[in-house]
All heavy atoms as TSV, in Angstrom:
chain	resi	resn	atom	element	x	y	z
A	1	MET	N	N	0.843	-1.181	0.000
A	1	MET	CA	C	0.000	0.000	0.000
A	1	MET	C	C	0.879	1.232	0.000
A	1	MET	O	O	1.907	1.265	0.658
A	1	MET	CB	C	-0.869	0.000	1.246
A	1	MET	CG	C	-2.265	-0.396	0.980
A	1	MET	SD	S	-3.271	0.474	2.131
A	1	MET	CE	C	-4.289	-0.714	2.750
A	2	SER	N	N	0.453	2.219	-0.695
A	2	SER	CA	C	1.267	3.429	-0.726
A	2	SER	C	C	0.919	4.319	0.458
A	2	SER	O	O	-0.040	4.099	1.196
A	2	SER	CB	C	1.044	4.174	-2.042
A	2	SER	OG	O	-0.058	5.017	-1.951
A	3	VAL	N	N	1.709	5.339	0.608
A	3	VAL	CA	C	1.523	6.275	1.715
A	3	VAL	C	C	0.282	7.128	1.494
A	3	VAL	O	O	-0.386	7.542	2.438
A	3	VAL	CB	C	2.784	7.166	1.853
A	3	VAL	CG1	C	2.628	8.185	2.948
A	3	VAL	CG2	C	4.004	6.306	2.058
A	4	LEU	N	N	-0.094	7.325	0.246
A	4	LEU	CA	C	-1.223	8.200	-0.069
A	4	LEU	C	C	-2.587	7.514	0.091
A	4	LEU	O	O	-3.613	8.177	0.106
A	4	LEU	CB	C	-1.092	8.713	-1.504
A	4	LEU	CG	C	0.108	9.620	-1.774
A	4	LEU	CD1	C	0.165	9.943	-3.253
A	4	LEU	CD2	C	0.031	10.872	-0.943
A	5	THR	N	N	-2.604	6.204	0.193
A	5	THR	CA	C	-3.871	5.479	0.271
A	5	THR	C	C	-4.738	5.914	1.446
A	5	THR	O	O	-5.938	6.177	1.248
A	5	THR	CB	C	-3.611	3.965	0.319
A	5	THR	OG1	O	-2.822	3.603	-0.803
A	5	THR	CG2	C	-4.905	3.197	0.301
A	6	PRO	N	N	-4.215	6.020	2.674
A	6	PRO	CA	C	-5.084	6.481	3.764
A	6	PRO	C	C	-5.622	7.886	3.552
A	6	PRO	O	O	-6.771	8.178	3.876
A	6	PRO	CB	C	-4.185	6.429	4.995
A	6	PRO	CG	C	-3.091	5.501	4.651
A	6	PRO	CD	C	-2.903	5.607	3.180
A	7	LEU	N	N	-4.817	8.745	2.951
A	7	LEU	CA	C	-5.282	10.111	2.688
A	7	LEU	C	C	-6.398	10.123	1.647
A	7	LEU	O	O	-7.386	10.854	1.777
A	7	LEU	CB	C	-4.117	10.982	2.223
A	7	LEU	CG	C	-3.027	11.250	3.263
A	7	LEU	CD1	C	-1.862	11.978	2.621
A	7	LEU	CD2	C	-3.583	12.038	4.431
A	8	LEU	N	N	-6.240	9.299	0.610
A	8	LEU	CA	C	-7.286	9.220	-0.413
A	8	LEU	C	C	-8.580	8.646	0.160
A	8	LEU	O	O	-9.673	9.137	-0.131
A	8	LEU	CB	C	-6.810	8.367	-1.586
A	8	LEU	CG	C	-5.708	8.978	-2.449
A	8	LEU	CD1	C	-5.219	7.948	-3.449
A	8	LEU	CD2	C	-6.202	10.213	-3.148
A	9	LEU	N	N	-8.459	7.591	0.969
A	9	LEU	CA	C	-9.662	6.997	1.569
A	9	LEU	C	C	-10.343	7.972	2.514
A	9	LEU	O	O	-11.570	8.068	2.547
A	9	LEU	CB	C	-9.301	5.712	2.312
A	9	LEU	CG	C	-8.899	4.536	1.426
A	9	LEU	CD1	C	-8.455	3.364	2.280
A	9	LEU	CD2	C	-10.035	4.130	0.526
A	10	ARG	N	N	-9.574	8.722	3.279
A	10	ARG	CA	C	-10.144	9.714	4.185
A	10	ARG	C	C	-10.864	10.809	3.388
A	10	ARG	O	O	-11.937	11.265	3.751
A	10	ARG	CB	C	-9.055	10.319	5.057
A	10	ARG	CG	C	-9.621	11.142	6.190
A	10	ARG	CD	C	-8.539	11.703	7.112
A	10	ARG	NE	N	-7.580	10.684	7.513
A	10	ARG	CZ	C	-6.255	10.855	7.478
A	10	ARG	NH1	N	-5.734	11.990	7.043
A	10	ARG	NH2	N	-5.440	9.894	7.871
A	11	GLY	N	N	-10.283	11.180	2.252
A	11	GLY	CA	C	-10.917	12.195	1.410
A	11	GLY	C	C	-12.217	11.703	0.805
A	11	GLY	O	O	-13.199	12.436	0.710
A	12	LEU	N	N	-12.246	10.435	0.397
A	12	LEU	CA	C	-13.478	9.880	-0.187
A	12	LEU	C	C	-14.586	9.749	0.847
A	12	LEU	O	O	-15.749	10.026	0.571
A	12	LEU	CB	C	-13.188	8.523	-0.820
A	12	LEU	CG	C	-12.367	8.552	-2.103
A	12	LEU	CD1	C	-12.039	7.141	-2.534
A	12	LEU	CD2	C	-13.088	9.298	-3.190
A	13	THR	N	N	-14.250	9.302	2.038
A	13	THR	CA	C	-15.289	9.155	3.056
A	13	THR	C	C	-15.770	10.509	3.549
A	13	THR	O	O	-16.912	10.654	3.950
A	13	THR	CB	C	-14.784	8.319	4.253
A	13	THR	OG1	O	-13.618	8.940	4.774
A	13	THR	CG2	C	-14.499	6.904	3.837
A	14	GLY	N	N	-14.928	11.500	3.501
A	14	GLY	CA	C	-15.346	12.841	3.889
A	14	GLY	C	C	-16.394	13.401	2.937
A	14	GLY	O	O	-17.309	14.099	3.336
A	15	LEU	N	N	-16.265	13.071	1.650
A	15	LEU	CA	C	-17.241	13.547	0.671
A	15	LEU	C	C	-18.607	12.913	0.888
A	15	LEU	O	O	-19.637	13.559	0.726
A	15	LEU	CB	C	-16.756	13.241	-0.748
A	15	LEU	CG	C	-15.602	14.085	-1.266
A	15	LEU	CD1	C	-15.160	13.566	-2.623
A	15	LEU	CD2	C	-15.994	15.534	-1.352
A	16	THR	N	N	-18.635	11.651	1.249
A	16	THR	CA	C	-19.924	10.973	1.413
A	16	THR	C	C	-20.660	11.466	2.661
A	16	THR	O	O	-21.877	11.380	2.722
A	16	THR	CB	C	-19.741	9.453	1.510
A	16	THR	OG1	O	-18.867	9.154	2.588
A	16	THR	CG2	C	-19.187	8.894	0.226
A	17	ARG	N	N	-19.949	11.956	3.619
A	17	ARG	CA	C	-20.622	12.459	4.815
A	17	ARG	C	C	-21.349	13.764	4.543
A	17	ARG	O	O	-22.330	14.075	5.186
A	17	ARG	CB	C	-19.608	12.675	5.935
A	17	ARG	CG	C	-19.066	11.400	6.491
A	17	ARG	CD	C	-18.101	11.680	7.613
A	17	ARG	NE	N	-17.386	10.466	7.960
A	17	ARG	CZ	C	-16.201	10.432	8.514
A	17	ARG	NH1	N	-15.579	11.555	8.808
A	17	ARG	NH2	N	-15.629	9.292	8.788
A	18	ARG	N	N	-20.880	14.532	3.585
A	18	ARG	CA	C	-21.477	15.837	3.323
A	18	ARG	C	C	-22.592	15.812	2.285
A	18	ARG	O	O	-23.288	16.791	2.113
A	18	ARG	CB	C	-20.390	16.810	2.859
A	18	ARG	CG	C	-19.488	17.230	3.995
A	18	ARG	CD	C	-18.457	18.219	3.535
A	18	ARG	NE	N	-17.161	17.564	3.692
A	18	ARG	CZ	C	-16.180	17.618	2.827
A	18	ARG	NH1	N	-16.305	18.311	1.723
A	18	ARG	NH2	N	-15.064	16.987	3.037
A	19	LEU	N	N	-22.747	14.701	1.570
A	19	LEU	CA	C	-23.778	14.630	0.542
A	19	LEU	C	C	-25.153	14.475	1.182
A	19	LEU	O	O	-25.333	13.682	2.092
A	19	LEU	CB	C	-23.523	13.444	-0.386
A	19	LEU	CG	C	-22.281	13.545	-1.270
A	19	LEU	CD1	C	-22.100	12.251	-2.042
A	19	LEU	CD2	C	-22.388	14.713	-2.218
A	20	PRO	N	N	-26.153	15.225	0.700
A	20	PRO	CA	C	-27.505	15.068	1.253
A	20	PRO	C	C	-28.136	13.760	0.778
A	20	PRO	O	O	-27.935	13.325	-0.353
A	20	PRO	CB	C	-28.265	16.276	0.701
A	20	PRO	CG	C	-27.541	16.626	-0.554
A	20	PRO	CD	C	-26.089	16.266	-0.316
A	21	VAL	N	N	-28.897	13.141	1.638
A	21	VAL	CA	C	-29.581	11.891	1.310
A	21	VAL	C	C	-30.989	12.240	0.864
A	21	VAL	O	O	-31.745	12.886	1.593
A	21	VAL	CB	C	-29.625	10.958	2.537
A	21	VAL	CG1	C	-30.404	9.701	2.220
A	21	VAL	CG2	C	-28.225	10.641	3.002
A	22	GLN	N	N	-31.327	11.815	-0.357
A	22	GLN	CA	C	-32.657	12.093	-0.866
A	22	GLN	C	C	-33.610	11.012	-0.380
A	22	GLN	O	O	-33.331	9.829	-0.492
A	22	GLN	CB	C	-32.655	12.127	-2.382
A	22	GLN	CG	C	-31.845	13.270	-2.935
A	22	GLN	CD	C	-31.875	13.282	-4.446
A	22	GLN	OE1	O	-32.418	12.385	-5.069
A	22	GLN	NE2	N	-31.302	14.305	-5.032
A	23	ARG	N	N	-34.727	11.425	0.144
A	23	ARG	CA	C	-35.734	10.487	0.614
A	23	ARG	C	C	-37.015	10.708	-0.165
A	23	ARG	O	O	-37.382	11.830	-0.483
A	23	ARG	CB	C	-36.003	10.674	2.102
A	23	ARG	CG	C	-34.786	10.359	2.928
A	23	ARG	CD	C	-35.090	10.499	4.383
A	23	ARG	NE	N	-33.873	10.260	5.147
A	23	ARG	CZ	C	-33.771	9.356	6.078
A	23	ARG	NH1	N	-34.785	8.618	6.390
A	23	ARG	NH2	N	-32.644	9.191	6.720
A	24	ALA	N	N	-37.691	9.626	-0.448
A	24	ALA	CA	C	-38.936	9.712	-1.199
A	24	ALA	C	C	-40.038	10.263	-0.299
A	24	ALA	O	O	-40.151	9.891	0.865
A	24	ALA	CB	C	-39.340	8.346	-1.726
A	25	GLN	N	N	-40.819	11.136	-0.843
A	25	GLN	CA	C	-41.946	11.708	-0.113
A	25	GLN	C	C	-43.194	10.911	-0.475
A	25	GLN	O	O	-43.905	11.236	-1.408
A	25	GLN	CB	C	-42.128	13.189	-0.480
A	25	GLN	CG	C	-40.933	14.053	-0.157
A	25	GLN	CD	C	-40.688	14.147	1.338
A	25	GLN	OE1	O	-41.626	14.179	2.115
A	25	GLN	NE2	N	-39.436	14.189	1.725
A	26	ILE	N	N	-43.430	9.846	0.253
A	26	ILE	CA	C	-44.563	8.962	-0.029
A	26	ILE	C	C	-45.633	9.197	1.028
A	26	ILE	O	O	-45.389	9.029	2.221
A	26	ILE	CB	C	-44.130	7.492	-0.020
A	26	ILE	CG1	C	-43.067	7.267	-1.093
A	26	ILE	CG2	C	-45.326	6.584	-0.240
A	26	ILE	CD1	C	-42.488	5.895	-1.081
A	27	HIS	N	N	-46.776	9.604	0.571
A	27	HIS	CA	C	-47.909	9.810	1.464
A	27	HIS	C	C	-49.108	9.109	0.851
A	27	HIS	O	O	-49.352	9.200	-0.339
A	27	HIS	CB	C	-48.222	11.301	1.623
A	27	HIS	CG	C	-47.100	12.080	2.218
A	27	HIS	ND1	N	-46.777	12.022	3.540
A	27	HIS	CD2	C	-46.201	12.918	1.657
A	27	HIS	CE1	C	-45.745	12.812	3.780
A	27	HIS	NE2	N	-45.367	13.366	2.641
A	28	SER	N	N	-49.838	8.408	1.656
A	28	SER	CA	C	-51.024	7.735	1.143
A	28	SER	C	C	-52.208	8.028	2.042
A	28	SER	O	O	-52.069	8.394	3.195
A	28	SER	CB	C	-50.792	6.225	1.051
A	28	SER	OG	O	-50.607	5.710	2.342
A	29	LYS	N	N	-53.355	7.886	1.449
A	29	LYS	CA	C	-54.607	8.092	2.177
A	29	LYS	C	C	-55.233	6.736	2.442
A	29	LYS	O	O	-54.902	5.753	1.782
A	29	LYS	CB	C	-55.551	8.943	1.331
A	29	LYS	CG	C	-55.032	10.335	1.052
A	29	LYS	CD	C	-55.997	11.083	0.164
A	29	LYS	CE	C	-55.437	12.455	-0.159
A	29	LYS	NZ	N	-56.292	13.184	-1.090
A	30	PRO	N	N	-56.139	6.648	3.366
A	30	PRO	CA	C	-56.851	5.380	3.560
A	30	PRO	C	C	-57.668	5.032	2.318
A	30	PRO	O	O	-58.051	5.902	1.550
A	30	PRO	CB	C	-57.763	5.647	4.756
A	30	PRO	CG	C	-57.492	7.003	5.231
A	30	PRO	CD	C	-56.524	7.659	4.317
A	31	PRO	N	N	-57.910	3.761	2.069
A	31	PRO	CA	C	-58.664	3.391	0.871
A	31	PRO	C	C	-60.099	3.916	0.931
A	31	PRO	O	O	-60.689	4.055	1.995
A	31	PRO	CB	C	-58.638	1.863	0.892
A	31	PRO	CG	C	-58.366	1.501	2.301
A	31	PRO	CD	C	-57.553	2.601	2.879
A	32	GLN	N	N	-60.623	4.211	-0.261
A	32	GLN	CA	C	-61.998	4.706	-0.315
A	32	GLN	C	C	-62.972	3.590	0.048
A	32	GLN	O	O	-64.000	3.840	0.667
A	32	GLN	CB	C	-62.309	5.240	-1.708
A	32	GLN	CG	C	-61.533	6.499	-2.022
A	32	GLN	CD	C	-61.813	7.005	-3.416
A	32	GLN	OE1	O	-62.503	6.360	-4.210
A	32	GLN	NE2	N	-61.271	8.167	-3.729
A	33	GLU	N	N	-62.676	2.358	-0.368
A	33	GLU	CA	C	-63.525	1.208	-0.049
A	33	GLU	C	C	-62.639	0.084	0.488
A	33	GLU	O	O	-61.585	-0.187	-0.065
A	33	GLU	CB	C	-64.254	0.705	-1.301
A	33	GLU	CG	C	-65.191	1.705	-1.911
A	33	GLU	CD	C	-65.834	1.175	-3.170
A	33	GLU	OE1	O	-65.735	-0.049	-3.413
A	33	GLU	OE2	O	-66.415	1.966	-3.901
A	34	GLN	N	N	-63.075	-0.568	1.529
A	34	GLN	CA	C	-62.338	-1.697	2.072
A	34	GLN	C	C	-62.533	-2.914	1.167
A	34	GLN	O	O	-63.578	-3.086	0.551
A	34	GLN	CB	C	-62.836	-2.031	3.485
A	34	GLN	CG	C	-62.567	-0.942	4.505
A	34	GLN	CD	C	-61.078	-0.785	4.775
A	34	GLN	OE1	O	-60.319	-1.745	4.706
A	34	GLN	NE2	N	-60.668	0.424	5.080
A	35	LEU	N	N	-61.505	-3.763	1.065
A	35	LEU	CA	C	-61.615	-4.977	0.270
A	35	LEU	C	C	-62.411	-6.025	1.031
A	35	LEU	O	O	-62.217	-6.218	2.230
A	35	LEU	CB	C	-60.233	-5.538	-0.051
A	35	LEU	CG	C	-59.367	-4.719	-1.002
A	35	LEU	CD1	C	-58.017	-5.381	-1.161
A	35	LEU	CD2	C	-60.042	-4.564	-2.336
A	36	GLY	N	N	-63.262	-6.692	0.315
A	36	GLY	CA	C	-64.061	-7.754	0.920
A	36	GLY	C	C	-63.310	-9.078	0.924
A	36	GLY	O	O	-62.263	-9.234	0.301
A	37	THR	N	N	-63.870	-10.026	1.619
A	37	THR	CA	C	-63.248	-11.345	1.723
A	37	THR	C	C	-63.191	-12.026	0.365
A	37	THR	O	O	-62.189	-12.657	0.018
A	37	THR	CB	C	-64.037	-12.220	2.709
A	37	THR	OG1	O	-64.170	-11.520	3.937
A	37	THR	CG2	C	-63.348	-13.533	2.950
A	38	MET	N	N	-64.237	-11.883	-0.417
A	38	MET	CA	C	-64.277	-12.515	-1.736
A	38	MET	C	C	-63.232	-11.900	-2.664
A	38	MET	O	O	-62.575	-12.620	-3.431
A	38	MET	CB	C	-65.680	-12.379	-2.327
A	38	MET	CG	C	-65.906	-13.216	-3.526
A	38	MET	SD	S	-65.718	-14.937	-3.065
A	38	MET	CE	C	-66.423	-15.726	-4.449
A	39	GLU	N	N	-63.049	-10.604	-2.624
A	39	GLU	CA	C	-62.056	-9.946	-3.468
A	39	GLU	C	C	-60.644	-10.381	-3.109
A	39	GLU	O	O	-59.797	-10.593	-3.976
A	39	GLU	CB	C	-62.199	-8.432	-3.358
A	39	GLU	CG	C	-63.495	-7.918	-3.930
A	39	GLU	CD	C	-63.775	-6.487	-3.530
A	39	GLU	OE1	O	-63.278	-6.053	-2.477
A	39	GLU	OE2	O	-64.512	-5.813	-4.265
A	40	VAL	N	N	-60.378	-10.527	-1.818
A	40	VAL	CA	C	-59.066	-10.991	-1.370
A	40	VAL	C	C	-58.841	-12.429	-1.813
A	40	VAL	O	O	-57.753	-12.789	-2.283
A	40	VAL	CB	C	-58.932	-10.848	0.167
A	40	VAL	CG1	C	-57.679	-11.514	0.667
A	40	VAL	CG2	C	-58.955	-9.390	0.568
A	41	ALA	N	N	-59.857	-13.263	-1.698
A	41	ALA	CA	C	-59.740	-14.663	-2.111
A	41	ALA	C	C	-59.482	-14.764	-3.614
A	41	ALA	O	O	-58.646	-15.573	-4.056
A	41	ALA	CB	C	-60.999	-15.427	-1.735
A	42	ILE	N	N	-60.159	-13.952	-4.404
A	42	ILE	CA	C	-59.957	-13.962	-5.857
A	42	ILE	C	C	-58.543	-13.499	-6.191
A	42	ILE	O	O	-57.869	-14.073	-7.055
A	42	ILE	CB	C	-61.019	-13.092	-6.561
A	42	ILE	CG1	C	-62.376	-13.757	-6.470
A	42	ILE	CG2	C	-60.640	-12.831	-8.011
A	42	ILE	CD1	C	-63.526	-12.891	-6.941
A	43	GLY	N	N	-58.053	-12.478	-5.521
A	43	GLY	CA	C	-56.699	-11.983	-5.763
A	43	GLY	C	C	-55.637	-13.011	-5.412
A	43	GLY	O	O	-54.693	-13.230	-6.186
A	44	LEU	N	N	-55.773	-13.669	-4.274
A	44	LEU	CA	C	-54.804	-14.684	-3.877
A	44	LEU	C	C	-54.846	-15.900	-4.803
A	44	LEU	O	O	-53.809	-16.465	-5.150
A	44	LEU	CB	C	-55.050	-15.110	-2.433
A	44	LEU	CG	C	-54.689	-14.061	-1.372
A	44	LEU	CD1	C	-55.114	-14.550	0.005
A	44	LEU	CD2	C	-53.220	-13.752	-1.402
A	45	THR	N	N	-56.045	-16.284	-5.224
A	45	THR	CA	C	-56.182	-17.416	-6.139
A	45	THR	C	C	-55.549	-17.111	-7.483
A	45	THR	O	O	-54.849	-17.950	-8.061
A	45	THR	CB	C	-57.662	-17.790	-6.319
A	45	THR	OG1	O	-58.222	-18.050	-5.028
A	45	THR	CG2	C	-57.835	-18.993	-7.212
A	46	SER	N	N	-55.763	-15.908	-7.987
A	46	SER	CA	C	-55.175	-15.551	-9.280
A	46	SER	C	C	-53.653	-15.481	-9.192
A	46	SER	O	O	-52.959	-15.880	-10.137
A	46	SER	CB	C	-55.746	-14.236	-9.800
A	46	SER	OG	O	-55.402	-13.174	-8.929
A	47	CYS	N	N	-53.107	-15.013	-8.080
A	47	CYS	CA	C	-51.649	-15.018	-7.894
A	47	CYS	C	C	-51.120	-16.445	-7.874
A	47	CYS	O	O	-50.086	-16.745	-8.469
A	47	CYS	CB	C	-51.261	-14.286	-6.618
A	47	CYS	SG	S	-51.437	-12.508	-6.726
A	48	PHE	N	N	-51.821	-17.328	-7.186
A	48	PHE	CA	C	-51.414	-18.729	-7.132
A	48	PHE	C	C	-51.420	-19.343	-8.522
A	48	PHE	O	O	-50.466	-20.013	-8.928
A	48	PHE	CB	C	-52.346	-19.508	-6.204
A	48	PHE	CG	C	-52.119	-20.984	-6.244
A	48	PHE	CD1	C	-51.040	-21.540	-5.586
A	48	PHE	CD2	C	-52.976	-21.811	-6.953
A	48	PHE	CE1	C	-50.820	-22.910	-5.624
A	48	PHE	CE2	C	-52.764	-23.175	-7.003
A	48	PHE	CZ	C	-51.685	-23.727	-6.332
A	49	VAL	N	N	-52.484	-19.114	-9.271
A	49	VAL	CA	C	-52.616	-19.717	-10.597
A	49	VAL	C	C	-51.555	-19.157	-11.548
A	49	VAL	O	O	-50.951	-19.905	-12.323
A	49	VAL	CB	C	-54.041	-19.494	-11.154
A	49	VAL	CG1	C	-54.138	-19.832	-12.627
A	49	VAL	CG2	C	-55.039	-20.304	-10.349
A	50	CYS	N	N	-51.294	-17.876	-11.483
A	50	CYS	CA	C	-50.361	-17.254	-12.431
A	50	CYS	C	C	-48.900	-17.570	-12.127
A	50	CYS	O	O	-48.091	-17.681	-13.041
A	50	CYS	CB	C	-50.555	-15.748	-12.440
A	50	CYS	SG	S	-52.117	-15.236	-13.155
A	51	PHE	N	N	-48.530	-17.683	-10.865
A	51	PHE	CA	C	-47.113	-17.823	-10.519
A	51	PHE	C	C	-46.735	-19.236	-10.060
A	51	PHE	O	O	-45.733	-19.784	-10.493
A	51	PHE	CB	C	-46.729	-16.819	-9.429
A	51	PHE	CG	C	-46.839	-15.402	-9.877
A	51	PHE	CD1	C	-47.802	-14.571	-9.349
A	51	PHE	CD2	C	-45.986	-14.891	-10.836
A	51	PHE	CE1	C	-47.908	-13.261	-9.761
A	51	PHE	CE2	C	-46.074	-13.586	-11.266
A	51	PHE	CZ	C	-47.048	-12.768	-10.723
A	52	LEU	N	N	-47.492	-19.807	-9.178
A	52	LEU	CA	C	-47.089	-21.075	-8.582
A	52	LEU	C	C	-47.451	-22.280	-9.431
A	52	LEU	O	O	-46.737	-23.278	-9.421
A	52	LEU	CB	C	-47.699	-21.210	-7.187
A	52	LEU	CG	C	-47.220	-20.168	-6.180
A	52	LEU	CD1	C	-47.919	-20.371	-4.855
A	52	LEU	CD2	C	-45.725	-20.210	-6.013
A	53	LEU	N	N	-48.530	-22.218	-10.161
A	53	LEU	CA	C	-48.948	-23.361	-10.962
A	53	LEU	C	C	-47.956	-23.674	-12.089
A	53	LEU	O	O	-47.554	-24.838	-12.230
A	53	LEU	CB	C	-50.358	-23.133	-11.502
A	53	LEU	CG	C	-51.159	-24.359	-11.864
A	53	LEU	CD1	C	-51.376	-25.223	-10.629
A	53	LEU	CD2	C	-52.488	-23.959	-12.458
A	54	PRO	N	N	-47.513	-22.696	-12.893
A	54	PRO	CA	C	-46.533	-23.028	-13.941
A	54	PRO	C	C	-45.198	-23.534	-13.379
A	54	PRO	O	O	-44.607	-24.473	-13.922
A	54	PRO	CB	C	-46.336	-21.710	-14.693
A	54	PRO	CG	C	-47.566	-20.942	-14.431
A	54	PRO	CD	C	-47.994	-21.324	-13.049
A	55	SER	N	N	-44.731	-22.939	-12.300
A	55	SER	CA	C	-43.470	-23.418	-11.736
A	55	SER	C	C	-43.631	-24.817	-11.153
A	55	SER	O	O	-42.720	-25.637	-11.236
A	55	SER	CB	C	-42.958	-22.448	-10.675
A	55	SER	OG	O	-43.894	-22.313	-9.632
A	56	GLY	N	N	-44.766	-25.119	-10.578
A	56	GLY	CA	C	-45.030	-26.468	-10.088
A	56	GLY	C	C	-45.078	-27.479	-11.224
A	56	GLY	O	O	-44.605	-28.611	-11.079
A	57	TRP	N	N	-45.638	-27.071	-12.354
A	57	TRP	CA	C	-45.688	-27.954	-13.519
A	57	TRP	C	C	-44.279	-28.287	-13.992
A	57	TRP	O	O	-43.943	-29.439	-14.257
A	57	TRP	CB	C	-46.475	-27.288	-14.642
A	57	TRP	CG	C	-46.412	-28.029	-15.925
A	57	TRP	CD1	C	-45.526	-27.861	-16.944
A	57	TRP	CD2	C	-47.257	-29.102	-16.330
A	57	TRP	NE1	N	-45.761	-28.729	-17.951
A	57	TRP	CE2	C	-46.834	-29.518	-17.600
A	57	TRP	CE3	C	-48.334	-29.741	-15.741
A	57	TRP	CZ2	C	-47.449	-30.542	-18.294
A	57	TRP	CZ3	C	-48.950	-30.761	-16.434
A	57	TRP	CH2	C	-48.507	-31.161	-17.692
A	58	VAL	N	N	-43.428	-27.269	-14.097
A	58	VAL	CA	C	-42.058	-27.495	-14.561
A	58	VAL	C	C	-41.314	-28.384	-13.577
A	58	VAL	O	O	-40.610	-29.314	-13.978
A	58	VAL	CB	C	-41.331	-26.146	-14.758
A	58	VAL	CG1	C	-39.845	-26.352	-14.991
A	58	VAL	CG2	C	-41.937	-25.373	-15.910
A	59	LEU	N	N	-41.443	-28.132	-12.290
A	59	LEU	CA	C	-40.734	-28.935	-11.302
A	59	LEU	C	C	-41.225	-30.385	-11.283
A	59	LEU	O	O	-40.433	-31.307	-11.085
A	59	LEU	CB	C	-40.870	-28.311	-9.915
A	59	LEU	CG	C	-40.061	-27.033	-9.696
A	59	LEU	CD1	C	-40.378	-26.450	-8.334
A	59	LEU	CD2	C	-38.583	-27.301	-9.831
A	60	SER	N	N	-42.500	-30.596	-11.488
A	60	SER	CA	C	-43.004	-31.966	-11.472
A	60	SER	C	C	-42.620	-32.732	-12.734
A	60	SER	O	O	-42.574	-33.954	-12.716
A	60	SER	CB	C	-44.520	-31.969	-11.287
A	60	SER	OG	O	-45.141	-31.397	-12.426
A	61	HIS	N	N	-42.341	-32.064	-13.831
A	61	HIS	CA	C	-41.954	-32.713	-15.077
A	61	HIS	C	C	-40.472	-32.521	-15.384
A	61	HIS	O	O	-40.049	-32.636	-16.538
A	61	HIS	CB	C	-42.802	-32.172	-16.238
A	61	HIS	CG	C	-44.230	-32.581	-16.150
A	61	HIS	ND1	N	-45.146	-31.870	-15.431
A	61	HIS	CD2	C	-44.896	-33.645	-16.669
A	61	HIS	CE1	C	-46.322	-32.461	-15.514
A	61	HIS	NE2	N	-46.202	-33.547	-16.255
A	62	LEU	N	N	-39.667	-32.257	-14.376
A	62	LEU	CA	C	-38.252	-31.973	-14.567
A	62	LEU	C	C	-37.514	-33.163	-15.163
A	62	LEU	O	O	-36.637	-32.987	-16.017
A	62	LEU	CB	C	-37.631	-31.572	-13.227
A	62	LEU	CG	C	-36.322	-30.819	-13.272
A	62	LEU	CD1	C	-36.459	-29.555	-14.079
A	62	LEU	CD2	C	-35.858	-30.488	-11.868
A	63	GLU	N	N	-37.856	-34.364	-14.743
A	63	GLU	CA	C	-37.180	-35.559	-15.257
A	63	GLU	C	C	-37.427	-35.724	-16.755
A	63	GLU	O	O	-36.527	-36.137	-17.488
A	63	GLU	CB	C	-37.636	-36.794	-14.497
A	63	GLU	CG	C	-37.178	-36.824	-13.050
A	63	GLU	CD	C	-35.669	-36.794	-12.914
A	63	GLU	OE1	O	-34.978	-37.419	-13.747
A	63	GLU	OE2	O	-35.189	-36.136	-11.981
A	64	SER	N	N	-38.620	-35.432	-17.220
A	64	SER	CA	C	-38.886	-35.573	-18.664
A	64	SER	C	C	-38.179	-34.499	-19.466
A	64	SER	O	O	-37.859	-34.708	-20.631
A	64	SER	CB	C	-40.390	-35.516	-18.918
A	64	SER	OG	O	-40.902	-34.264	-18.563
A	65	TYR	N	N	-37.893	-33.350	-18.860
A	65	TYR	CA	C	-37.148	-32.317	-19.559
A	65	TYR	C	C	-35.670	-32.681	-19.673
A	65	TYR	O	O	-34.989	-32.264	-20.601
A	65	TYR	CB	C	-37.271	-30.964	-18.846
A	65	TYR	CG	C	-38.640	-30.335	-18.946
A	65	TYR	CD1	C	-39.283	-29.869	-17.801
A	65	TYR	CD2	C	-39.283	-30.204	-20.159
A	65	TYR	CE1	C	-40.530	-29.284	-17.878
A	65	TYR	CE2	C	-40.537	-29.624	-20.243
A	65	TYR	CZ	C	-41.155	-29.170	-19.104
A	65	TYR	OH	O	-42.385	-28.604	-19.176
A	66	LYS	N	N	-35.161	-33.462	-18.723
A	66	LYS	CA	C	-33.754	-33.846	-18.736
A	66	LYS	C	C	-33.457	-34.906	-19.787
A	66	LYS	O	O	-32.324	-34.990	-20.268
A	66	LYS	CB	C	-33.339	-34.386	-17.362
A	66	LYS	CG	C	-33.249	-33.339	-16.282
A	66	LYS	CD	C	-32.807	-33.982	-14.990
A	66	LYS	CE	C	-32.756	-33.009	-13.854
A	66	LYS	NZ	N	-32.360	-33.663	-12.590
A	67	LYS	N	N	-34.423	-35.726	-20.138
A	67	LYS	CA	C	-34.214	-36.821	-21.083
A	67	LYS	C	C	-33.981	-36.273	-22.483
A	67	LYS	O	O	-34.618	-35.325	-22.925
A	67	LYS	CB	C	-35.419	-37.750	-21.106
A	67	LYS	CG	C	-35.624	-38.495	-19.826
A	67	LYS	CD	C	-36.858	-39.357	-19.922
A	67	LYS	CE	C	-37.155	-40.019	-18.593
A	67	LYS	NZ	N	-38.410	-40.756	-18.636
A	68	ARG	N	N	-33.051	-36.916	-23.189
A	68	ARG	CA	C	-32.823	-36.590	-24.591
A	68	ARG	C	C	-33.696	-37.519	-25.437
A	68	ARG	O	O	-33.655	-38.730	-25.296
A	68	ARG	CB	C	-31.358	-36.804	-24.953
A	68	ARG	CG	C	-30.439	-35.862	-24.252
A	68	ARG	CD	C	-29.929	-34.887	-25.246
A	68	ARG	NE	N	-28.977	-33.991	-24.595
A	68	ARG	CZ	C	-28.838	-32.768	-24.954
A	68	ARG	NH1	N	-29.548	-32.273	-25.938
A	68	ARG	NH2	N	-27.983	-31.989	-24.339
A	69	GLU	N	N	-34.446	-36.964	-26.320
A	69	GLU	CA	C	-35.321	-37.795	-27.161
A	69	GLU	C	C	-34.918	-37.681	-28.606
A	69	GLU	O	O	-34.396	-36.776	-29.083
A	69	GLU	CB	C	-36.764	-37.377	-26.993
A	69	GLU	CG	C	-37.263	-37.706	-25.603
A	69	GLU	CD	C	-38.741	-37.406	-25.465
A	69	GLU	OE1	O	-39.496	-37.637	-26.431
A	69	GLU	OE2	O	-39.132	-36.942	-24.398
């Protein structure tokens, strides 16, 4: 390591301490209508069908994908 390395590192860390941190201004209001039980069930079912079902199909048929035909 050279003699200048600690000075350079000290200079770099000094710059990061002075930089302002930008934060997102996220504000939300309460929902206009509460979700019902049926709407939640439909949403969870559609997520299951769209994401978990295809991956389950691939995993269950993995051996047939490995075979050379």
